[in-house]
C-alpha positions in Angstrom: -43.9 17.2 -7.6 -41.9 19.9 -9.5 -41.3 21.9 -6.7 -38.7 18.5 -5.3 -36.8 17.9 -8.2 -36.0 21.6 -8.5 -35.1 21.6 -4.4 -33.1 18.2 -5.5 -31.1 19.5 -8.4 -30.1 22.8 -5.6 -28.7 21.0 -3.3 -27.0 17.8 -6.1 -25.5 21.1 -7.2 -24.3 22.9 -4.1 -22.6 19.5 -3.0 -21.2 19.1 -6.3 -19.5 22.6 -5.8 -18.4 22.0 -2.6 -17.0 19.1 -3.3 -15.1 20.9 -5.9 -14.2 23.4 -4.3 -12.6 20.8 -1.1 -11.0 19.0 -3.3 -9.0 21.8 -5.0 -8.0 23.3 -1.7 -6.6 19.6 -0.1 -4.4 19.5 -3.1 -3.5 23.0 -2.4 -2.4 22.3 0.7 -1.1 18.6 0.2 1.2 19.8 -2.9 2.3 22.6 -0.7 3.2 20.4 1.9 5.2 17.8 -0.6 7.0 21.3 -1.8 8.1 22.3 2.2 9.5 18.4 2.7 11.3 18.7 -0.5 12.6 21.9 0.5 14.0 20.3 3.6 16.4 17.8 1.9 14.2 14.4 2.8 13.6 11.7 0.0 11.5 9.3 0.8 13.0 7.0 -2.0 14.8 4.9 0.1 12.4 4.4 2.5 10.0 3.5 0.0 12.2 0.7 -1.3 13.0 -0.8 1.9 9.4 -0.8 2.1 8.9 -2.7 -1.5 11.3 -4.8 -0.3 10.0 -5.8 2.8 6.3 -6.3 1.2 7.4 -8.5 -0.8 9.3 -10.7 1.2 6.5 -10.9 3.1 4.6 -12.1 -0.2 6.8 -14.7 -1.0 6.5 -16.4 2.4 2.5 -16.0 2.4 2.8 -17.8 -0.7 5.3 -21.2 0.6 2.5 -20.7 3.4 -0.4 -21.2 0.9 1.0 -23.8 -1.0 2.4 -26.1 2.0 -1.2 -25.1 3.6 -2.9 -26.4 0.2 -0.6 -29.7 -0.7 -0.9 -33.0 0.6 1.6 -34.7 -1.6 4.2 -36.9 0.1 6.9 -33.5 -1.0 6.0 -31.7 1.9 8.1 -32.3 4.4 11.2 -32.3 1.5 10.1 -28.9 0.9 9.9 -28.1 4.3 13.7 -29.1 4.9 14.3 -27.5 1.4 13.3 -24.2 2.8 14.9 -24.8 6.5 18.5 -25.0 4.0 17.4 -22.0 2.3 16.9 -19.9 4.9 20.5 -20.9 7.2 22.7 -20.8 3.8 20.8 -17.3 2.7 22.3 -14.2 4.4 21.4 -12.7 7.5 19.2 -9.3 6.6 18.8 -6.4 8.7 15.5 -5.1 9.3 14.8 -1.4 8.2 14.3 1.0 10.3 
């Protein structure tokens, strides 16, 4: 029984050491890639901003759809009509590419 404990502790130690080493290697590779991208002058900020805006728009639409799906009141038709009017009045945005 004592031998099994020693063997299992040795395996755990090896796995931990290997995991920590791989984590260090991956971190080093990723930081090198980040530095190369920044050195080329590429900035992901505008792209990330566009993705965040698109995500917010999708979340807003989802909230409206959830409210419509769960609402059983007589105001449902009025709310849908208000959304249609708002959609036609809103300026058209070109999709981010």
